C-alpha positions in Angstrom: 5.4 143.5 28.4 5.3 139.9 30.1 5.8 138.7 33.5 9.6 137.5 33.5 10.6 141.2 32.6 8.9 142.3 35.6 10.5 139.3 37.5 14.1 140.1 36.3 14.0 144.0 37.1 11.4 143.7 40.0 13.0 146.7 42.2 12.5 148.7 39.2 8.9 148.1 38.7 8.2 147.9 42.0 7.5 151.8 42.7 5.0 151.1 39.5 3.4 148.8 41.6 3.2 151.3 44.3 2.0 153.9 42.0 -1.2 151.2 40.6 -1.9 149.8 43.9 -1.1 152.7 46.3 -2.2 150.4 49.4 0.7 147.8 49.3 4.0 148.7 51.1 7.3 148.7 50.2 7.6 145.8 52.1 4.7 143.8 50.6 6.0 144.6 47.3 9.6 143.0 48.3 8.1 139.9 50.2 6.5 139.2 46.5 10.0 139.3 44.9 8.6 138.5 41.1 5.9 136.2 42.8 3.0 136.6 40.5 0.8 134.7 42.9 2.1 136.5 45.9 1.0 139.7 44.0 -1.9 138.5 43.1 -3.0 137.5 46.8 -1.9 140.8 48.3 -4.0 142.8 45.8 -6.9 140.2 46.8 -6.2 140.8 50.7 -5.9 144.4 49.9 -8.6 145.7 47.5 -11.0 142.4 48.4 -11.2 141.7 44.6 -11.4 137.9 43.6 -8.3 136.1 42.4 -9.6 136.7 38.4 -10.2 140.5 39.2 -7.0 140.6 40.4 -5.1 138.7 37.8 -6.8 140.7 35.0 -5.9 143.9 37.1 -1.9 142.5 36.5 -2.6 141.6 33.2 -4.3 145.3 32.3 -1.1 146.8 34.4 1.4 144.5 32.4 -0.1 145.4 29.0 0.2 149.3 29.7 3.4 149.0 30.8 
């Protein structure tokens, strides 16, 4: 799966994002609105990850979805 698919179906994937990153709120996910960089920033802030770690987590999640 690629990011364009996630971006195009953001509302559908928001539930799966909450399963993966449970500390993110629905409002935070909705505010990101398909913007990968914003999602990376949220993961960094909530989980104390580096930008590279957050990007790897997103890539792993995309590959598993």
